[in-house]
C-alpha positions in Angstrom: 147.3 106.9 146.2 144.0 108.0 144.6 143.7 110.7 142.0 140.6 112.9 141.9 139.6 115.0 138.9 138.6 118.4 140.4 138.4 120.3 137.2 135.1 118.9 135.9 131.7 120.3 136.5 128.5 118.4 136.8 126.7 117.8 133.6 124.5 120.7 132.5 126.3 123.4 134.6 129.2 125.5 133.7 132.0 127.0 135.8 132.0 130.5 137.0 134.9 131.3 134.6 132.9 129.9 131.7 129.9 132.0 132.4 132.0 135.1 132.9 133.9 134.6 129.7 130.7 134.0 127.7 129.2 137.2 129.2 132.3 139.1 128.3 132.3 137.8 124.8 128.6 138.7 124.4 129.3 142.2 125.7 132.3 142.6 123.4 130.2 141.5 120.4 127.5 144.0 121.3 130.0 146.8 121.5 131.6 145.8 118.1 128.1 145.8 116.5 127.2 149.2 118.1 130.5 150.7 116.9 130.1 149.4 113.4 126.6 150.9 113.2 127.9 154.2 114.6 130.7 154.5 112.1 128.4 153.5 109.2 125.9 156.3 110.3 128.8 158.8 110.6 130.3 157.9 107.2 127.0 157.9 105.3 125.9 161.1 107.1 128.9 163.0 105.8 127.7 162.4 102.2 125.6 165.0 100.5 122.2 164.1 99.0 123.6 163.9 95.5 126.3 161.4 96.6 123.8 159.3 98.4 121.6 159.3 95.3 124.6 158.2 93.3 124.7 155.0 95.4 121.0 154.6 95.4 120.2 155.8 98.9 118.5 158.7 100.6 118.9 160.2 104.1 116.1 158.1 105.4 117.9 154.9 104.5 121.0 155.6 106.6 119.6 154.1 109.9 118.3 151.0 108.1 121.7 150.5 106.5 123.5 151.0 109.8 121.2 148.4 111.5 121.9 145.9 108.7 118.3 145.9 107.5 117.5 145.7 103.8 116.6 148.8 101.9 114.1 148.3 99.1 
């Protein structure tokens, strides 16, 4: 009796499940990043100008901080 390995894909291609799981992981990561930026904007937006100045920020810096960009 011969045994055949039917679980392997050809070199350079991936299975449908692999492609779907990679896409799902990518979408989940994008959602997590978006939600982190949203909560950062919301939290910093609740501070008054004096509180922002105490931590070295101004209102114009909030979007840059939420996007993970440096503020000089």
